[in-house]
Biotite code that builds the C-alpha atoms (Angstrom):
import biotite.structure as struc

atoms = struc.array([
    struc.Atom([9.190, -45.203, 89.130], chain_id="A", res_id=1, res_name="UNK", atom_name="CA", element="C"),
    struc.Atom([6.008, -47.250, 89.534], chain_id="A", res_id=2, res_name="UNK", atom_name="CA", element="C"),
    struc.Atom([2.837, -46.759, 87.518], chain_id="A", res_id=3, res_name="UNK", atom_name="CA", element="C"),
    struc.Atom([0.797, -45.121, 90.289], chain_id="A", res_id=4, res_name="UNK", atom_name="CA", element="C"),
    struc.Atom([3.559, -42.633, 91.022], chain_id="A", res_id=5, res_name="UNK", atom_name="CA", element="C"),
    struc.Atom([3.693, -41.680, 87.339], chain_id="A", res_id=6, res_name="UNK", atom_name="CA", element="C"),
    struc.Atom([-0.098, -41.308, 87.371], chain_id="A", res_id=7, res_name="UNK", atom_name="CA", element="C"),
    struc.Atom([0.149, -38.860, 90.282], chain_id="A", res_id=8, res_name="UNK", atom_name="CA", element="C"),
    struc.Atom([2.789, -36.799, 88.473], chain_id="A", res_id=9, res_name="UNK", atom_name="CA", element="C"),
    struc.Atom([0.504, -36.627, 85.443], chain_id="A", res_id=10, res_name="UNK", atom_name="CA", element="C"),
    struc.Atom([-2.567, -35.802, 87.553], chain_id="A", res_id=11, res_name="UNK", atom_name="CA", element="C"),
    struc.Atom([-0.796, -32.749, 88.992], chain_id="A", res_id=12, res_name="UNK", atom_name="CA", element="C"),
    struc.Atom([0.141, -31.659, 85.462], chain_id="A", res_id=13, res_name="UNK", atom_name="CA", element="C"),
    struc.Atom([-3.454, -32.036, 84.289], chain_id="A", res_id=14, res_name="UNK", atom_name="CA", element="C"),
    struc.Atom([-4.927, -30.192, 87.278], chain_id="A", res_id=15, res_name="UNK", atom_name="CA", element="C"),
    struc.Atom([-2.588, -27.261, 86.653], chain_id="A", res_id=16, res_name="UNK", atom_name="CA", element="C"),
    struc.Atom([-3.991, -26.868, 83.133], chain_id="A", res_id=17, res_name="UNK", atom_name="CA", element="C"),
    struc.Atom([-7.754, -27.313, 83.497], chain_id="A", res_id=18, res_name="UNK", atom_name="CA", element="C"),
    struc.Atom([-10.767, -25.747, 85.121], chain_id="A", res_id=19, res_name="UNK", atom_name="CA", element="C"),
    struc.Atom([-12.535, -28.410, 87.137], chain_id="A", res_id=20, res_name="UNK", atom_name="CA", element="C"),
    struc.Atom([-15.990, -27.184, 86.177], chain_id="A", res_id=21, res_name="UNK", atom_name="CA", element="C"),
    struc.Atom([-15.265, -27.769, 82.480], chain_id="A", res_id=22, res_name="UNK", atom_name="CA", element="C"),
    struc.Atom([-17.598, -30.522, 81.291], chain_id="A", res_id=23, res_name="UNK", atom_name="CA", element="C"),
    struc.Atom([-15.503, -32.023, 78.516], chain_id="A", res_id=24, res_name="UNK", atom_name="CA", element="C"),
    struc.Atom([-11.770, -32.277, 79.025], chain_id="A", res_id=25, res_name="UNK", atom_name="CA", element="C"),
    struc.Atom([-9.379, -33.902, 76.580], chain_id="A", res_id=26, res_name="UNK", atom_name="CA", element="C"),
    struc.Atom([-7.349, -35.605, 79.295], chain_id="A", res_id=27, res_name="UNK", atom_name="CA", element="C"),
    struc.Atom([-5.467, -37.770, 76.786], chain_id="A", res_id=28, res_name="UNK", atom_name="CA", element="C"),
    struc.Atom([-4.381, -34.677, 74.864], chain_id="A", res_id=29, res_name="UNK", atom_name="CA", element="C"),
    struc.Atom([-3.371, -32.838, 78.025], chain_id="A", res_id=30, res_name="UNK", atom_name="CA", element="C"),
    struc.Atom([-1.385, -35.846, 79.235], chain_id="A", res_id=31, res_name="UNK", atom_name="CA", element="C"),
    struc.Atom([0.456, -36.096, 75.932], chain_id="A", res_id=32, res_name="UNK", atom_name="CA", element="C"),
    struc.Atom([1.274, -32.375, 75.820], chain_id="A", res_id=33, res_name="UNK", atom_name="CA", element="C"),
    struc.Atom([2.385, -32.431, 79.467], chain_id="A", res_id=34, res_name="UNK", atom_name="CA", element="C"),
    struc.Atom([4.775, -35.309, 78.851], chain_id="A", res_id=35, res_name="UNK", atom_name="CA", element="C"),
    struc.Atom([6.167, -33.618, 75.749], chain_id="A", res_id=36, res_name="UNK", atom_name="CA", element="C"),
    struc.Atom([6.792, -30.439, 77.757], chain_id="A", res_id=37, res_name="UNK", atom_name="CA", element="C"),
    struc.Atom([8.418, -32.430, 80.549], chain_id="A", res_id=38, res_name="UNK", atom_name="CA", element="C"),
    struc.Atom([10.745, -34.234, 78.155], chain_id="A", res_id=39, res_name="UNK", atom_name="CA", element="C"),
    struc.Atom([11.596, -30.988, 76.337], chain_id="A", res_id=40, res_name="UNK", atom_name="CA", element="C"),
    struc.Atom([12.471, -29.309, 79.634], chain_id="A", res_id=41, res_name="UNK", atom_name="CA", element="C"),
    struc.Atom([14.604, -32.294, 80.617], chain_id="A", res_id=42, res_name="UNK", atom_name="CA", element="C"),
    struc.Atom([16.461, -32.075, 77.303], chain_id="A", res_id=43, res_name="UNK", atom_name="CA", element="C"),
    struc.Atom([17.162, -28.372, 77.882], chain_id="A", res_id=44, res_name="UNK", atom_name="CA", element="C"),
    struc.Atom([18.398, -29.133, 81.398], chain_id="A", res_id=45, res_name="UNK", atom_name="CA", element="C"),
    struc.Atom([20.744, -31.816, 80.116], chain_id="A", res_id=46, res_name="UNK", atom_name="CA", element="C"),
    struc.Atom([22.183, -29.456, 77.498], chain_id="A", res_id=47, res_name="UNK", atom_name="CA", element="C"),
    struc.Atom([22.796, -26.884, 80.243], chain_id="A", res_id=48, res_name="UNK", atom_name="CA", element="C"),
    struc.Atom([24.383, -29.422, 82.551], chain_id="A", res_id=49, res_name="UNK", atom_name="CA", element="C"),
    struc.Atom([26.644, -30.721, 79.768], chain_id="A", res_id=50, res_name="UNK", atom_name="CA", element="C"),
    struc.Atom([27.914, -27.180, 79.249], chain_id="A", res_id=51, res_name="UNK", atom_name="CA", element="C"),
    struc.Atom([28.550, -26.895, 82.996], chain_id="A", res_id=52, res_name="UNK", atom_name="CA", element="C"),
    struc.Atom([30.545, -30.133, 83.010], chain_id="A", res_id=53, res_name="UNK", atom_name="CA", element="C"),
    struc.Atom([32.645, -28.947, 80.062], chain_id="A", res_id=54, res_name="UNK", atom_name="CA", element="C"),
    struc.Atom([33.276, -25.671, 81.895], chain_id="A", res_id=55, res_name="UNK", atom_name="CA", element="C"),
    struc.Atom([34.489, -27.513, 85.008], chain_id="A", res_id=56, res_name="UNK", atom_name="CA", element="C"),
    struc.Atom([36.732, -29.778, 82.931], chain_id="A", res_id=57, res_name="UNK", atom_name="CA", element="C"),
    struc.Atom([38.240, -26.794, 81.071], chain_id="A", res_id=58, res_name="UNK", atom_name="CA", element="C"),
    struc.Atom([38.828, -25.008, 84.360], chain_id="A", res_id=59, res_name="UNK", atom_name="CA", element="C"),
    struc.Atom([40.699, -27.997, 85.795], chain_id="A", res_id=60, res_name="UNK", atom_name="CA", element="C"),
    struc.Atom([42.787, -28.491, 82.648], chain_id="A", res_id=61, res_name="UNK", atom_name="CA", element="C"),
    struc.Atom([43.765, -24.819, 82.461], chain_id="A", res_id=62, res_name="UNK", atom_name="CA", element="C"),
    struc.Atom([44.502, -24.741, 86.167], chain_id="A", res_id=63, res_name="UNK", atom_name="CA", element="C"),
    struc.Atom([46.823, -27.708, 85.735], chain_id="A", res_id=64, res_name="UNK", atom_name="CA", element="C"),
    struc.Atom([48.537, -26.322, 82.625], chain_id="A", res_id=65, res_name="UNK", atom_name="CA", element="C"),
    struc.Atom([49.129, -22.888, 84.203], chain_id="A", res_id=66, res_name="UNK", atom_name="CA", element="C"),
    struc.Atom([50.571, -24.289, 87.418], chain_id="A", res_id=67, res_name="UNK", atom_name="CA", element="C"),
    struc.Atom([54.252, -23.738, 88.196], chain_id="A", res_id=68, res_name="UNK", atom_name="CA", element="C"),
    struc.Atom([54.794, -27.504, 88.142], chain_id="A", res_id=69, res_name="UNK", atom_name="CA", element="C"),
    struc.Atom([53.767, -27.775, 84.467], chain_id="A", res_id=70, res_name="UNK", atom_name="CA", element="C"),
    struc.Atom([54.803, -24.453, 82.891], chain_id="A", res_id=71, res_name="UNK", atom_name="CA", element="C"),
    struc.Atom([58.353, -25.520, 82.115], chain_id="A", res_id=72, res_name="UNK", atom_name="CA", element="C"),
    struc.Atom([57.667, -29.134, 81.179], chain_id="A", res_id=73, res_name="UNK", atom_name="CA", element="C"),
    struc.Atom([58.462, -30.262, 77.606], chain_id="A", res_id=74, res_name="UNK", atom_name="CA", element="C"),
    struc.Atom([55.652, -29.623, 75.116], chain_id="A", res_id=75, res_name="UNK", atom_name="CA", element="C"),
    struc.Atom([54.867, -33.279, 74.387], chain_id="A", res_id=76, res_name="UNK", atom_name="CA", element="C"),
    struc.Atom([55.124, -34.469, 77.982], chain_id="A", res_id=77, res_name="UNK", atom_name="CA", element="C"),
    struc.Atom([52.082, -35.278, 80.038], chain_id="A", res_id=78, res_name="UNK", atom_name="CA", element="C"),
    struc.Atom([51.125, -32.767, 82.700], chain_id="A", res_id=79, res_name="UNK", atom_name="CA", element="C"),
    struc.Atom([51.463, -33.843, 86.283], chain_id="A", res_id=80, res_name="UNK", atom_name="CA", element="C"),
    struc.Atom([48.648, -33.471, 88.769], chain_id="A", res_id=81, res_name="UNK", atom_name="CA", element="C"),
    struc.Atom([48.742, -30.431, 91.024], chain_id="A", res_id=82, res_name="UNK", atom_name="CA", element="C"),
    struc.Atom([47.255, -29.526, 94.372], chain_id="A", res_id=83, res_name="UNK", atom_name="CA", element="C"),
    struc.Atom([44.146, -27.373, 94.536], chain_id="A", res_id=84, res_name="UNK", atom_name="CA", element="C"),
    struc.Atom([44.582, -24.612, 97.123], chain_id="A", res_id=85, res_name="UNK", atom_name="CA", element="C"),
    struc.Atom([41.420, -22.602, 96.451], chain_id="A", res_id=86, res_name="UNK", atom_name="CA", element="C"),
    struc.Atom([38.855, -24.706, 98.255], chain_id="A", res_id=87, res_name="UNK", atom_name="CA", element="C"),
    struc.Atom([36.095, -22.096, 97.965], chain_id="A", res_id=88, res_name="UNK", atom_name="CA", element="C"),
    struc.Atom([36.406, -22.059, 94.179], chain_id="A", res_id=89, res_name="UNK", atom_name="CA", element="C"),
    struc.Atom([36.105, -25.814, 93.926], chain_id="A", res_id=90, res_name="UNK", atom_name="CA", element="C"),
    struc.Atom([33.312, -25.934, 96.481], chain_id="A", res_id=91, res_name="UNK", atom_name="CA", element="C"),
    struc.Atom([31.350, -23.787, 94.034], chain_id="A", res_id=92, res_name="UNK", atom_name="CA", element="C"),
    struc.Atom([32.278, -26.118, 91.194], chain_id="A", res_id=93, res_name="UNK", atom_name="CA", element="C"),
    struc.Atom([31.127, -29.121, 93.233], chain_id="A", res_id=94, res_name="UNK", atom_name="CA", element="C"),
    struc.Atom([27.832, -27.377, 93.956], chain_id="A", res_id=95, res_name="UNK", atom_name="CA", element="C"),
    struc.Atom([27.449, -26.943, 90.227], chain_id="A", res_id=96, res_name="UNK", atom_name="CA", element="C"),
    struc.Atom([28.117, -30.636, 89.650], chain_id="A", res_id=97, res_name="UNK", atom_name="CA", element="C"),
    struc.Atom([25.569, -31.603, 92.303], chain_id="A", res_id=98, res_name="UNK", atom_name="CA", element="C"),
    struc.Atom([23.079, -29.445, 90.442], chain_id="A", res_id=99, res_name="UNK", atom_name="CA", element="C"),
    struc.Atom([24.049, -31.318, 87.280], chain_id="A", res_id=100, res_name="UNK", atom_name="CA", element="C"),
    struc.Atom([23.367, -34.641, 88.989], chain_id="A", res_id=101, res_name="UNK", atom_name="CA", element="C"),
    struc.Atom([19.943, -33.484, 90.191], chain_id="A", res_id=102, res_name="UNK", atom_name="CA", element="C"),
    struc.Atom([18.981, -32.372, 86.689], chain_id="A", res_id=103, res_name="UNK", atom_name="CA", element="C"),
    struc.Atom([20.129, -35.692, 85.273], chain_id="A", res_id=104, res_name="UNK", atom_name="CA", element="C"),
    struc.Atom([17.902, -37.529, 87.733], chain_id="A", res_id=105, res_name="UNK", atom_name="CA", element="C"),
    struc.Atom([14.984, -35.341, 86.655], chain_id="A", res_id=106, res_name="UNK", atom_name="CA", element="C"),
    struc.Atom([15.747, -36.108, 83.016], chain_id="A", res_id=107, res_name="UNK", atom_name="CA", element="C"),
    struc.Atom([15.725, -39.840, 83.760], chain_id="A", res_id=108, res_name="UNK", atom_name="CA", element="C"),
    struc.Atom([12.381, -39.474, 85.528], chain_id="A", res_id=109, res_name="UNK", atom_name="CA", element="C"),
    struc.Atom([11.026, -37.529, 82.565], chain_id="A", res_id=110, res_name="UNK", atom_name="CA", element="C"),
    struc.Atom([12.065, -40.380, 80.278], chain_id="A", res_id=111, res_name="UNK", atom_name="CA", element="C"),
    struc.Atom([10.384, -42.911, 82.568], chain_id="A", res_id=112, res_name="UNK", atom_name="CA", element="C"),
    struc.Atom([7.190, -40.870, 82.626], chain_id="A", res_id=113, res_name="UNK", atom_name="CA", element="C"),
    struc.Atom([7.280, -40.537, 78.845], chain_id="A", res_id=114, res_name="UNK", atom_name="CA", element="C"),
    struc.Atom([7.520, -44.317, 78.482], chain_id="A", res_id=115, res_name="UNK", atom_name="CA", element="C"),
    struc.Atom([4.945, -45.185, 81.153], chain_id="A", res_id=116, res_name="UNK", atom_name="CA", element="C"),
    struc.Atom([2.505, -42.500, 79.997], chain_id="A", res_id=117, res_name="UNK", atom_name="CA", element="C"),
    struc.Atom([1.433, -44.897, 77.252], chain_id="A", res_id=118, res_name="UNK", atom_name="CA", element="C"),
    struc.Atom([0.605, -47.578, 79.827], chain_id="A", res_id=119, res_name="UNK", atom_name="CA", element="C"),
    struc.Atom([-3.171, -48.184, 79.998], chain_id="A", res_id=120, res_name="UNK", atom_name="CA", element="C"),
    struc.Atom([-2.880, -48.556, 83.780], chain_id="A", res_id=121, res_name="UNK", atom_name="CA", element="C"),
    struc.Atom([-1.206, -45.158, 84.157], chain_id="A", res_id=122, res_name="UNK", atom_name="CA", element="C"),
    struc.Atom([-3.702, -43.369, 81.919], chain_id="A", res_id=123, res_name="UNK", atom_name="CA", element="C"),
    struc.Atom([-6.728, -45.055, 83.461], chain_id="A", res_id=124, res_name="UNK", atom_name="CA", element="C"),
    struc.Atom([-5.711, -44.237, 87.025], chain_id="A", res_id=125, res_name="UNK", atom_name="CA", element="C"),
    struc.Atom([-4.885, -40.632, 86.147], chain_id="A", res_id=126, res_name="UNK", atom_name="CA", element="C"),
    struc.Atom([-8.159, -40.132, 84.293], chain_id="A", res_id=127, res_name="UNK", atom_name="CA", element="C"),
    struc.Atom([-10.184, -41.788, 87.057], chain_id="A", res_id=128, res_name="UNK", atom_name="CA", element="C"),
    struc.Atom([-8.704, -39.595, 89.785], chain_id="A", res_id=129, res_name="UNK", atom_name="CA", element="C"),
    struc.Atom([-9.182, -36.405, 87.765], chain_id="A", res_id=130, res_name="UNK", atom_name="CA", element="C"),
    struc.Atom([-12.793, -37.368, 87.010], chain_id="A", res_id=131, res_name="UNK", atom_name="CA", element="C"),
    struc.Atom([-13.413, -38.105, 90.708], chain_id="A", res_id=132, res_name="UNK", atom_name="CA", element="C"),
    struc.Atom([-11.997, -34.703, 91.631], chain_id="A", res_id=133, res_name="UNK", atom_name="CA", element="C"),
    struc.Atom([-14.367, -33.088, 89.137], chain_id="A", res_id=134, res_name="UNK", atom_name="CA", element="C"),
    struc.Atom([-17.339, -35.116, 90.344], chain_id="A", res_id=135, res_name="UNK", atom_name="CA", element="C"),
    struc.Atom([-16.693, -34.585, 94.062], chain_id="A", res_id=136, res_name="UNK", atom_name="CA", element="C"),
    struc.Atom([-14.996, -31.178, 93.998], chain_id="A", res_id=137, res_name="UNK", atom_name="CA", element="C"),
    struc.Atom([-17.490, -29.614, 96.410], chain_id="A", res_id=138, res_name="UNK", atom_name="CA", element="C"),
    struc.Atom([-17.033, -32.293, 99.079], chain_id="A", res_id=139, res_name="UNK", atom_name="CA", element="C"),
    struc.Atom([-13.248, -32.384, 98.597], chain_id="A", res_id=140, res_name="UNK", atom_name="CA", element="C"),
    struc.Atom([-12.872, -28.617, 98.856], chain_id="A", res_id=141, res_name="UNK", atom_name="CA", element="C"),
    struc.Atom([-15.093, -28.535, 101.938], chain_id="A", res_id=142, res_name="UNK", atom_name="CA", element="C"),
    struc.Atom([-12.762, -31.019, 103.619], chain_id="A", res_id=143, res_name="UNK", atom_name="CA", element="C"),
    struc.Atom([-9.751, -28.893, 102.724], chain_id="A", res_id=144, res_name="UNK", atom_name="CA", element="C"),
    struc.Atom([-11.470, -25.787, 104.132], chain_id="A", res_id=145, res_name="UNK", atom_name="CA", element="C"),
    struc.Atom([-12.466, -27.605, 107.299], chain_id="A", res_id=146, res_name="UNK", atom_name="CA", element="C"),
    struc.Atom([-9.039, -28.992, 108.118], chain_id="A", res_id=147, res_name="UNK", atom_name="CA", element="C"),
    struc.Atom([-6.843, -26.138, 106.870], chain_id="A", res_id=148, res_name="UNK", atom_name="CA", element="C"),
    struc.Atom([-7.861, -23.876, 109.727], chain_id="A", res_id=149, res_name="UNK", atom_name="CA", element="C"),
    struc.Atom([-7.236, -20.226, 108.962], chain_id="A", res_id=150, res_name="UNK", atom_name="CA", element="C"),
    struc.Atom([-6.715, -20.814, 105.246], chain_id="A", res_id=151, res_name="UNK", atom_name="CA", element="C"),
    struc.Atom([-9.008, -19.747, 102.427], chain_id="A", res_id=152, res_name="UNK", atom_name="CA", element="C"),
    struc.Atom([-8.807, -22.449, 99.780], chain_id="A", res_id=153, res_name="UNK", atom_name="CA", element="C"),
    struc.Atom([-8.997, -19.844, 97.021], chain_id="A", res_id=154, res_name="UNK", atom_name="CA", element="C"),
    struc.Atom([-5.857, -18.143, 98.354], chain_id="A", res_id=155, res_name="UNK", atom_name="CA", element="C"),
    struc.Atom([-3.952, -21.377, 98.860], chain_id="A", res_id=156, res_name="UNK", atom_name="CA", element="C"),
    struc.Atom([-0.931, -22.040, 96.625], chain_id="A", res_id=157, res_name="UNK", atom_name="CA", element="C"),
    struc.Atom([-2.401, -23.782, 93.583], chain_id="A", res_id=158, res_name="UNK", atom_name="CA", element="C"),
    struc.Atom([0.038, -26.700, 93.599], chain_id="A", res_id=159, res_name="UNK", atom_name="CA", element="C"),
    struc.Atom([-0.739, -27.359, 97.285], chain_id="A", res_id=160, res_name="UNK", atom_name="CA", element="C"),
    struc.Atom([-4.471, -27.215, 96.594], chain_id="A", res_id=161, res_name="UNK", atom_name="CA", element="C"),
    struc.Atom([-4.136, -29.632, 93.677], chain_id="A", res_id=162, res_name="UNK", atom_name="CA", element="C"),
    struc.Atom([-2.021, -32.082, 95.656], chain_id="A", res_id=163, res_name="UNK", atom_name="CA", element="C"),
    struc.Atom([-4.612, -32.043, 98.445], chain_id="A", res_id=164, res_name="UNK", atom_name="CA", element="C"),
    struc.Atom([-7.473, -32.538, 95.996], chain_id="A", res_id=165, res_name="UNK", atom_name="CA", element="C"),
    struc.Atom([-5.702, -35.467, 94.410], chain_id="A", res_id=166, res_name="UNK", atom_name="CA", element="C"),
    struc.Atom([-4.795, -37.126, 97.726], chain_id="A", res_id=167, res_name="UNK", atom_name="CA", element="C"),
    struc.Atom([-8.273, -36.667, 99.209], chain_id="A", res_id=168, res_name="UNK", atom_name="CA", element="C"),
    struc.Atom([-9.850, -38.047, 96.045], chain_id="A", res_id=169, res_name="UNK", atom_name="CA", element="C"),
    struc.Atom([-7.603, -41.103, 96.314], chain_id="A", res_id=170, res_name="UNK", atom_name="CA", element="C"),
    struc.Atom([-8.323, -41.557, 100.026], chain_id="A", res_id=171, res_name="UNK", atom_name="CA", element="C"),
    struc.Atom([-12.099, -41.508, 99.567], chain_id="A", res_id=172, res_name="UNK", atom_name="CA", element="C"),
    struc.Atom([-12.743, -42.722, 96.035], chain_id="A", res_id=173, res_name="UNK", atom_name="CA", element="C"),
    struc.Atom([-9.875, -45.033, 95.008], chain_id="A", res_id=174, res_name="UNK", atom_name="CA", element="C"),
    struc.Atom([-9.917, -48.677, 95.992], chain_id="A", res_id=175, res_name="UNK", atom_name="CA", element="C"),
    struc.Atom([-7.035, -50.813, 97.236], chain_id="A", res_id=176, res_name="UNK", atom_name="CA", element="C"),
    struc.Atom([-4.590, -47.927, 97.622], chain_id="A", res_id=177, res_name="UNK", atom_name="CA", element="C"),
    struc.Atom([-2.897, -47.811, 101.050], chain_id="A", res_id=178, res_name="UNK", atom_name="CA", element="C"),
    struc.Atom([-3.554, -44.573, 102.917], chain_id="A", res_id=179, res_name="UNK", atom_name="CA", element="C"),
    struc.Atom([0.099, -44.284, 103.927], chain_id="A", res_id=180, res_name="UNK", atom_name="CA", element="C"),
    struc.Atom([1.233, -44.507, 100.295], chain_id="A", res_id=181, res_name="UNK", atom_name="CA", element="C"),
    struc.Atom([-1.208, -41.786, 99.250], chain_id="A", res_id=182, res_name="UNK", atom_name="CA", element="C"),
    struc.Atom([-0.062, -39.435, 102.013], chain_id="A", res_id=183, res_name="UNK", atom_name="CA", element="C"),
    struc.Atom([3.649, -40.173, 101.561], chain_id="A", res_id=184, res_name="UNK", atom_name="CA", element="C"),
    struc.Atom([3.507, -39.503, 97.837], chain_id="A", res_id=185, res_name="UNK", atom_name="CA", element="C"),
    struc.Atom([1.485, -36.321, 98.341], chain_id="A", res_id=186, res_name="UNK", atom_name="CA", element="C"),
    struc.Atom([4.218, -35.110, 100.705], chain_id="A", res_id=187, res_name="UNK", atom_name="CA", element="C"),
    struc.Atom([6.936, -36.016, 98.189], chain_id="A", res_id=188, res_name="UNK", atom_name="CA", element="C"),
    struc.Atom([5.130, -34.116, 95.433], chain_id="A", res_id=189, res_name="UNK", atom_name="CA", element="C"),
    struc.Atom([4.886, -31.083, 97.706], chain_id="A", res_id=190, res_name="UNK", atom_name="CA", element="C"),
    struc.Atom([8.626, -31.258, 98.407], chain_id="A", res_id=191, res_name="UNK", atom_name="CA", element="C"),
    struc.Atom([9.358, -31.611, 94.707], chain_id="A", res_id=192, res_name="UNK", atom_name="CA", element="C"),
    struc.Atom([7.072, -28.915, 93.352], chain_id="A", res_id=193, res_name="UNK", atom_name="CA", element="C"),
    struc.Atom([6.338, -26.625, 96.299], chain_id="A", res_id=194, res_name="UNK", atom_name="CA", element="C"),
    struc.Atom([8.127, -25.996, 99.605], chain_id="A", res_id=195, res_name="UNK", atom_name="CA", element="C"),
    struc.Atom([9.174, -27.781, 102.769], chain_id="A", res_id=196, res_name="UNK", atom_name="CA", element="C"),
    struc.Atom([6.480, -25.829, 104.620], chain_id="A", res_id=197, res_name="UNK", atom_name="CA", element="C"),
    struc.Atom([3.936, -27.033, 102.086], chain_id="A", res_id=198, res_name="UNK", atom_name="CA", element="C"),
    struc.Atom([4.833, -30.663, 102.691], chain_id="A", res_id=199, res_name="UNK", atom_name="CA", element="C"),
    struc.Atom([4.281, -30.248, 106.446], chain_id="A", res_id=200, res_name="UNK", atom_name="CA", element="C"),
    struc.Atom([1.038, -28.374, 105.805], chain_id="A", res_id=201, res_name="UNK", atom_name="CA", element="C"),
    struc.Atom([-0.273, -31.105, 103.498], chain_id="A", res_id=202, res_name="UNK", atom_name="CA", element="C"),
    struc.Atom([0.837, -33.866, 105.853], chain_id="A", res_id=203, res_name="UNK", atom_name="CA", element="C"),
    struc.Atom([-1.043, -32.209, 108.716], chain_id="A", res_id=204, res_name="UNK", atom_name="CA", element="C"),
    struc.Atom([-4.295, -31.828, 106.791], chain_id="A", res_id=205, res_name="UNK", atom_name="CA", element="C"),
    struc.Atom([-4.274, -35.348, 105.364], chain_id="A", res_id=206, res_name="UNK", atom_name="CA", element="C"),
    struc.Atom([-3.357, -36.824, 108.732], chain_id="A", res_id=207, res_name="UNK", atom_name="CA", element="C"),
    struc.Atom([-6.322, -35.118, 110.403], chain_id="A", res_id=208, res_name="UNK", atom_name="CA", element="C"),
    struc.Atom([-8.703, -36.242, 107.665], chain_id="A", res_id=209, res_name="UNK", atom_name="CA", element="C"),
    struc.Atom([-7.576, -39.855, 107.960], chain_id="A", res_id=210, res_name="UNK", atom_name="CA", element="C"),
    struc.Atom([-7.725, -39.899, 111.756], chain_id="A", res_id=211, res_name="UNK", atom_name="CA", element="C"),
    struc.Atom([-11.173, -38.284, 111.990], chain_id="A", res_id=212, res_name="UNK", atom_name="CA", element="C"),
    struc.Atom([-12.996, -39.330, 108.817], chain_id="A", res_id=213, res_name="UNK", atom_name="CA", element="C"),
    struc.Atom([-11.351, -42.538, 107.673], chain_id="A", res_id=214, res_name="UNK", atom_name="CA", element="C"),
    struc.Atom([-10.174, -44.120, 110.895], chain_id="A", res_id=215, res_name="UNK", atom_name="CA", element="C"),
    struc.Atom([-10.865, -47.843, 110.791], chain_id="A", res_id=216, res_name="UNK", atom_name="CA", element="C"),
])
């Protein structure tokens, strides 16, 4: 996970916890608390997934032991493998394991964010973008209103609104950041934290802004 991507994750966390019209914001404190919460949640997820893995292992062992092939085997002999006829049962178990894998990936990302959060580059970029959103909120929100036809920004899902504010701030006020990277990562954040519809919605708005206001 690169530094800018971590910054964007942290920016979304900060925006979810502040009022933009607040004059003095302890961004460093908010970043630290956000990372601590993220890591704590990841730890809880890993504990849950470990329990799920143990449950699957116990199920398989008991299934093997209780099978006709192993019931009458000598006590000290090793069980032999058996066929699994109930595909629906194990499909559910596999779904559970896939969920385990996803949570493990999230835990790894949380650890990466926790490490990179101390990076001066990560903190500086996050703070700069948040400050630009505060400074230019009126212009940014007007752009969102203009290009999200039929949507009242106040009634928009907050995570979608914050992702748009962040991306628009980057597009207009951050230097040497490729437009495609900004839009792609905004879409990925929407998929991660909101919905598939949200990612399409955000992509559409940002695409229109780039093509009409930032076209080079």
